[in-house]
N, C-alpha and C positions, 0 to 999 in steps of 0.2 A: 648673154655669152660674153667671154673675155676676149674674143678675137680682136687683135689690133694689127698695126703694120707689121707684116711678116719680117721686115728688115730692121725693125726696132729691137735690137738685142745687144747684150754686153759680152757674152761669152758663147763660144761654139765648140762642141766636142764631137768626137767620132766614137762609135761603139758598135759592137756586134751583138745582135739579138736574134735568137732562133735562126742562126746561119745566114742572116742578112746583115749588111753593113749600112749604117745610118750616120748621117751628119745631123747633129742635134743642137738647137739653140736654146738659150735659157728662157726665151719667151714662149716655149712650148711648140715651136715649129720643128718639123723634121723633114729630112730628104733621104729617100731610100735609093741607094746606089744600084745601078744596073749590073755592075760587076761584069763577070765574063759570060753571062747568059747569052745564048744565041739570039734570043729575041727580046728586045727592050720592051718592058711592060709599060702600059699607059701612064702609070703614076710614078715611074722611075725618074730620078734626077730632077725632081720638081719639089721646091719647098712648099710645105702645106701644114696647116693646123689640123688636118684630118677631116674625116666625115663623121657626122653625128649618128650613132646607132640608136636603136629603140630603147636602150637602157640608160641613155644619157651620157655615154662615153664617146670620146673621139677616137677614131681608128684610122689606120692606113693599111691597106691590103689585108684587112681582117684582124690585125693586131692592135691592141690598145696602146695609144700613144703615151699614156701616163707611165706604163712600164718601160717603154723605150727611153723616155726622158730620165726617169729615175735610174735606169741602168747606166746611162751616159754620165750623169752627174754624181751619183752616189754608189756606183759599182753594182756588181751582180750580188743579189741577196744570198744569204747563207743557204736557203733552200726554197723550194717552190711553195712552202707554207707562208712565205712573206707576201704581203699585198701592199698596194700603194694607197696611202692615206692622203686625201686632199685637205689641207689645213683649214681652208675656208669653207669646206663642205660643198664646193662647186666642182662637180666631177668633170666639167668642161674646161676648167682652168688648169692647164698643164704646165704653167711656168715652173721652172725648177725649184724656186724658193717656196712654192706652194705644195711641194710633194715630199713625202717621207716614206721609207720602207718601214713597215710595222708587221708584227705577227698578227695572226687572225684574232687572237685574244685581245691584243692591243687595239686592233681595228674596232672590235665590237665594244670594248669598254670606253672608247672615245666617242661613241655615238650618244648624242643627248637623250635619245629615247631609252637606251639601256640605263644611263645614269639616272634618269628620272624614275624608272622603276626601282632601282636599287635604293634611291633616297626614300621613296615611299615605303619600301619594305623594311629598311634598316634604320631610317632616321639619321643617316650619316652622310657626310660628304664623301665623294669618290676617293679623295686623297686618304681619308681615314680608313676606308675599306681596304685600299691597296696596301696601307701600312700594316694591317693585320688581316690577312686574307682568310683567317679561320672563321670570321663572322659569316662568311658565305655558306658555311655548313648548316646554318640555321634556315636557309632558304628552301622552300619546297614549292617552287613554281616551275612548271614544265619547261618553259622556254629559257630559264636561267639555271637549271640544274647542272648543265654542263660546266658551269664555273666552279663547282665543287672539286674538280680535278686539277684546278690551277694551283701551282706551287707558289710558295712565298718568294722564291727566287725569280719566278716569272713576274710576279706582282711587283717586286722591287724594281726590276728592269722597266716595267710598264710605268711605274710611278715616276721614274726619272725621265722617261720619254714624255710623259704627260706634262712635266714641268718644262722640258726643253721646247715643246711645241707651243708654249706660252698660253696654255689653257688656265694656268694659275702660276703663281710664283712661290718660291720657298717660304717667303714671309707669310703669304696667304695660307699656305698649308699649316703654318704654326698658329696663326692668329684667327682665321675666319671659321665660323661655324654657322652657316645661314639657316640651320634648322633647329636652333635652340629657341626657347621661349624668350630669352633676352633680346635676340635679334628682332623678333616680332614686336616686342614691346617698344623697341627703338623706332621701328617703322610707324607704329601706332601713334607715338608721340610726335613724330615729324608730320605725319599726315594720315588720318584714319583711312583714306582711300588708297594708300599705297599697299601693294601686295608683292610678296617675294617672287622673283623670277628664278630660273635655273642657273643664272650667272651672278657671281658676286658683284656687288656695287650697282646692280641693275634692279629696278622695280617696274611694275606695270600698274596702270590705272585704267579706269573705264572698262570697255568691252574687250580689251586685249587679255588673252589668257596667258598663264605662266609659261614662259618659253626660254629657250637658250639663245643668247645673242652673241654669236661668235666674233663679231667685230668690236664689241664693247671693250674699251681699254681697261686694263687691270693695274697699270702702273700710274702713279701720281703724276700729274702734269700741271703746268702753270695755266694752260688753256685747255681744260678737259673736253669741252664740246668741240673745239677746233680739232683736237686729236682724234676724236670719234669721227668727225666729219671726213677727215682725210682717209679713214679706213673704209668708209662706205662707198666703195667703188662699184660701178655698174657691173652686175653679174654676180657680185658677192652675196652670200646668204645674209639677209638682215636678221631673220629669226626663224627658228624651227622648233617643233614640238612633236609629240606623238601623232598629231593629225596633219600638220601643215609644214611646208617649207616655203619661205617667202624670200624672193630675190630683190636686190636693189636695182632700180632702173634709172631714176633721176634723183638728185638731191639739191637742196638749197639751204643756205644758212642765213637766217633773217632774225634780227632782234633777239639774240641769245636763244634761238630755237632752231633745231635741225628739222627740216621738212623732207619727207621721203615719199617718192612715188614708187610703188612696188608692183611686181608681177609674181604670180604664183609659180612655184617650182614644180607643181604637180601636173603641168600641161593641161590637156583637155579634160582631165578629171575634176578640175577646179570649177565650182559653181559660180563663184565670183572671183575671177582671176586677177583683178586689179584692186589696189588699195592705196590709201594715203595715210601716213603716220607722222607723229612728231616725237622729238626727243628734247627734253630739257634737263637741266642739272640743278639739284637741290641738296645742299649739305652733304656732298660727297656721293650722292646717288644719281645715276642716270635714269631719268623717268621716261618710260615708253608709253605712248598712248596711241591707240588706233582711232583715227579720225573718221574714216569711211571705207567700206568695202564696196566694190563696183562690179556690175555686170559688163560694162563697156569701158574701153580705154579712154574715150573722150571724156567720160565722167571723171575719171581720175585726173586727167589733164586739167579739168575745170577746178577741182578742189585743190589741186597742187598749186594752181595759179592764185586762187583766192587766199590760201593760207600765207602766201608770200606778199599779200596786199596788192596784187596786180589786178588790173581790170580784165574781166572776162567778156569777150564780145561774141562768144559762140552761142549765146542764148541758153534755153533750157536743155537739159540732157535727160536721158531715160532714168538715170538713178536719182534724179531729183524727186521722183515720184515713188521711190521704193523705200 
């Protein structure tokens, strides 16, 4: 989770949401004012990050905090059809800079699982699909058929928002096509073990399956791994795919390698909720490798320490034998 010092903020605003008045901070904290009600409610006039509901969202008095923060910092949306999008895919991170109002179509198209399906069906990057929405008319998949009614104007707006949210850059839209034979040949020449991911500039090796890496840098940098390292904040999504969502818990940067201890974002449904992964950099590519998945957190602690070259004094762990 992203919860930090509730008083660590830069900007504070006031807004009205569903006939309630709130003070809102850019760190995601809110305060509901008691107003003129005859009886002050228990959570009135208290700063809070909210209470976690069973869907993974933070709420105050039954209302989603993400919508309150978005209203305060970005205004009232054009209609109730707008929803809040979390840029780092962490629905508990309600910092203002992590939120954006989007249409329901934009929200769906920004989901890696939808993009993955579209790429498999059409063999095209999402940017190319949005540039010519007519290609969606060839789809005959029940859960995607609704897209056939999307207009080119809606797609154009979505494409611009897609760029603005930094999922890609205008230059990448022009230059990159990660589902061509040439890109696969390039990977094969670099390292036959490299496999494409769902993120440009990112590959996977070993047991890691093709995934979307929302924190992976897309801009050129003098210190690419250091840039990636700074984005891997605790609680952010490390990777996600049609089966899993994995969150960052701890990171270390040792000998040109990022080491990450992760926890599953699937809660109690995860069979092995802990894992340790590494990221290296090779010829412009971020190389992601899954080192170990674990039944117990102490096992992940052990492997996280070992990969850093630290001495482990905790002895054997359960996952040593799995």
